[in-house]
N, C-alpha and C positions, 0 to 999 in steps of 0.2 A: 199335178201334185198327188204322189202316190201314199200308201198307206203309211209307210215306215216316216215321212216327211211331215205327214198330217200329226200322226202322232206324234214329232219331237217337237211340232210346232206347240200342240198343246202342252207337252211336259213342262217345256220353257215357261209356259205361261203361268205355270201353277206350281213352278217349282217352290217358290216363297211359302206356299199355304203348305204344302207337302213337307219339308223341312219342319217348319214349325209343329206340324203336329207329331214328326219323329220325335223331335225334340222333348215334347210333352209326353210321349210313351217312355224315352229314354228317361225323363227324371222322374215320372210318377214311379217308375218300375224298381227305381232305386230303394224306395221305402218300404217295397213290398217282399217281403221272404217266401218264394215259391221253394215247395217242399218236393223234390223228385223222392218216387218209393225204390227206382233204381235208376243207379247210372252205369258206366261204363263206356268200353271203346269198341267200335265194329271194326273189324276187319274188312276194308275195302281195296279196290285195284291200287296197289304200289300206296299205299297211307291207311290212317286208323283216323276214324271219326268218333267225336266225343258224342253220345248222347243222354238224355235223361227220360222217364217214360215215369207215370203215374196215372192211377184212376183205373177202372174196368169198363169194361164194355167195346163199341166199335172202335176202331183206331181213328185217330186225329193227329195227321202230324203238320207240326208250324215251322216253317222254312222263314229263319231273320233276314232281314235288309242287308245292302251292302255298308261295309263301316260298323258292325254290329255283331253280337253273337247271341247265342240262345236266351240269353238272358233279358232281352228287349220283350220278351214273351212272361215275364216275370206276373205283370197284373193279371195275364189271362191263367195262367198255367194250372193254377188250384180251382180255380172255375171253371174250366174245361173238364178238368179231371173229376167233377162231380157227376161227369155224364158221360163220358169217354173214356179209353185208355189214349191218353193223349202223351204225344212224342215230341220233343223238341231236339234238335241237332246242333253243334257247331259247322256251319259249312266249310268246307276245305280251305286251311289257309286264314280260318277265322278262330280266336277262342282256342280250344283245347285240341283242336284237331290239329291233323298234321301240315306241314305248310305245303303250298305248290309247286312241287318238284319236277315231275314226269308229267307230259303231256296227260291231262286226261279229262271227265265230263262230268258236269256237275249233277245232271240226270243221273248217268250211270251209277254214280254216288250214292243218290238215293235210293236207284235202283237194288243196289248191294246191301244197303243199310235194312230195306225193308224185306231182303232176302233174310239177312243175318237176325233181323227180330222175330223171323217167320211170319211176317204181316203179306197175306195174300192181296188183300186190297182196303184204301183207307181212303177217308175226306183229307185234302190238302187244301192248306191254308198257308199264301206266300205273300210276301211283303217285299217291293221292289226287285232287289236281286233273287231275293227269294219266288216272287211271284216269274220271274222269267225262268227257274228252275223247274218251278210246277208247270209251267206252261209246257216246257221241252219235254218234262218228264211224260205228262198226260200225253203229248204227241206222240213219244216212242211208245208208252203203256198202257194205253185207255182202258183196259181190262184190268186195271189196278186200282183204278179212279174211283169212288163213290162218286164223288163232287167234288169240286175245284173252285175255291175261294181266292181272288185276286183283291190285290190293296196296292193300288201305282204300282202296277207290275212292270218291271224292266223290257223293253223290245229286243225278241229275239232279233239278231244279227245286228243292233246297233251296236258301233264302236266308237270308244272315246278317241280324241287326238293323243298323239305320244305326250304332250305335253300335258294334258289333261290327266293323264293314268300316271304320269310321274309326280305329280302335284296330289294325286290321292293317295299314294303311297304314302308322299312325306306325309301327308296328314294321318295318317293309321299311325307311323311310327313316332309322330308328336303326342298323340293321345297314350302310345304305349310308353315313350320313356319321360315326356315332361307332365303335362296335364292336360285333363279335358277341355279347358277354357282356352289353353293353348291353341288346340286340334279343332274348336270350335271358331274361334277366329282365322284360322287358315281356311278353313271350308267354307266359310262365306265368302273370302275372298278366290275360290278356287275358279278356274276356266268353267266348272260346273255349274255354279251358282250365280255366277255374274250376271249372265242374262235376264235371270229374276231379280235382278237389283236395277234393273234399268227402269229409268223413269217412266210411267205408263203401264209398267208390267204388274202385276198384284196375283 
């Protein structure tokens, strides 16, 4: 069994707990208004990324998980801003950032964002998809990372089946066009989540 297989088995066994934790973060952040001191759009390769910053001190960058956007950090944004210059942004294809049109790399987007904001080195925190981006970025530019904090990080090189990818896109569209409840219902029935719902897996 290689590392990817072992990590995939671990993730599958713990998906239910991870999903419930993410739901808690999403719901709790709904009632807390974060206050960015500055916001705007950073020009990166063939796109613009929406970002927000607050606070002073050493830079701390927050990268959200998949099917989310920068607002998942609402509960933490102002708290971190008391001690750091905190930056959060919408990953390309999410929130207010441009959609994925031409080939690109998330880690390059992060590099371009840091250059745009004139940040030479930062603490980087990533959740799920954000963890994969942070990992790739650290491997490519270790000299720009003060410390790396990963929560349930994605696995670099792991690919969903075409069926799972299509269902995920449909779930995102349901959240946008219908309701969060509908998107949650679809997500729990997705090929990604089904293994976590099987008897004996908690």
